[in-house]
N, C-alpha and C positions, 0 to 999 in steps of 0.2 A: 921443431917444424910441425905445423898442424896436420892432422889427418884430413886429407881432402880427396876422398875416393870418387871414382866414377860410380854413380848410382844406377843400378840396373835391376831388371826383373829376370826371373827364370821360371818358366811354367811347364808343368807336366799335365797334358791333356789325357784323361782316362776315357777308355771305351765305355759304352753304355753299361756293360756288365762289370766294369771295374777291373778286368783281368789284363788289359793291355794299355800301353801308354804310347802316345804319338811322339816319336823321336825324329830329330833332324840329323841325317847323316851328312856331315859337312864335306861334300865331295865335289863341289862345283868350281871353286876358285883356288888356283894354285898359290896365291899369296895369303890365303886364310890361315890365321894363327891356330885355328881348330881343325885344319885339313885332316880328313880321314877319321875324325872322331865323331861319336854320336853325342848329341846334346839335347836338352829340353829346348823349348822355344823361349825367346825373350831378347832383351837388349837394353840399351841405354834409355833412361828416362829423359824426356824432353823438358826444357825449363818451365813450360807452362802447364805441366800435368802432374797429377799425384801418382803415387806408385800403382794403385789399382787401375787407373786409366791407362798408364803406360803398359801394364801387363795386357790389358784388353786390346790395346792398339797393336802391340807387337804380335800377338797371336792372330789377330785379323790380318796383319800384313804378311806374316810368315806362313800361315796355314789356311787363310781364307775363310775362317769360321768366326762366329761371335760367341763369346763366353756368356753363359746364362747362370752358372753357379761355379764359384771358385772360392778357395779359402787359402789364407796365408799359412804355410807350413813352417816357415822359419826365415831367419836371416843369416847371411854368412859374410864375414869380412875376409876378403882375399888380398892381403897386402902383397905387393910385388907380382900379381898375377898377369898383368897386361903384357902385350908384346914388347913394350919398352920398359917393363917393370912397374907400370902404373898400378895403383891400388884400386880395388873394386869393392863395392858393397852391394850385395845382392839380396833381393826379396824373393823368396821361393814360394810358389803357389802350386796347388793342385786344382785342376779344372775338372769338375765332376759332371758338368752338363754344358752343351753348346748347341748352336743351330748351324746348319749348313753342312757341306761335305768338304772334308779337308783336301787341300791340294795334294797332288802327287809329288810335286817338287816346287822349289822356289829358287831365287838366284844364289842361295847359299848351298843348296843340295837337295837330296831326296828325303821326303817325309815317309816314315815307315811306322806301322803299328808293330810293337814288340811286346811280347808277354812280359809282365813285370818280373816274373821269376827267371827270366832269361837275360835281364839287363846286365848282369855280371859277366856275360859272355861277350859283350860288345866292346870294341875299342873306344875308350873314353879317357878323360883326364883322370889320373889316379885318385885325385881327391873326391871325384864324384862317387866312387865306390864307398867312401866313408860316410857321406851324408845322404845318399839315396835311400838306404834303409829307414832313415828318420822321416823322409818325405812320405813313404808308403806304410809306415807302421800304424797301429791303432791308437797311439797315444794322442789325445786331442790337443795337448799343449804344444805350442810352437817351440822349435829349438832355435838357439842363437849361438852361432859358432864363429870361430876364427881359424883360418886355414892359410898361413903364410906360404908363399911360393918364392923360389929363387931359381933363376935360370930355367924356368919351365917345369920345375919339380916341386911337389908339395914338401914342405919342411916339417909340418906338424898339424895336428887337428885337435881341437877341444871344443866342447859345446856345453851348454846348460839349458835347462828347462825350468820354468817356475810353475 
């Protein structure tokens, strides 16, 4: 069976001084697969857009800001991650500059600035704790990982950098 994942973006917007990241506390919809967890911003790529355009659109929709500087930090394949066991392939970005003032909330939940060194204290998917250090480390090389999920639980994690 061919691998046909849902293609998505995941972005982490940094504060001007780089010490905080804008996180979405998914606390608005009771039917949300991510309910109660903190996530970066992002979502599914539309058929007529490239990955970068999709990331910019998602951040504009979810936070009300326009990205002016961002970089790809890595990719992650999440086999079995979806609510019904769907496979996902995510492109992970860091946004280092933007225009506008972020919204306080959106239909999915509350937007909050969180100190990067406090991210580990937040409720989030267990797998996020594995890849988030790579998103914010000083290594300029993008990472490329595989993180299978089964029944809502991470099964393993491996990544490489070139």
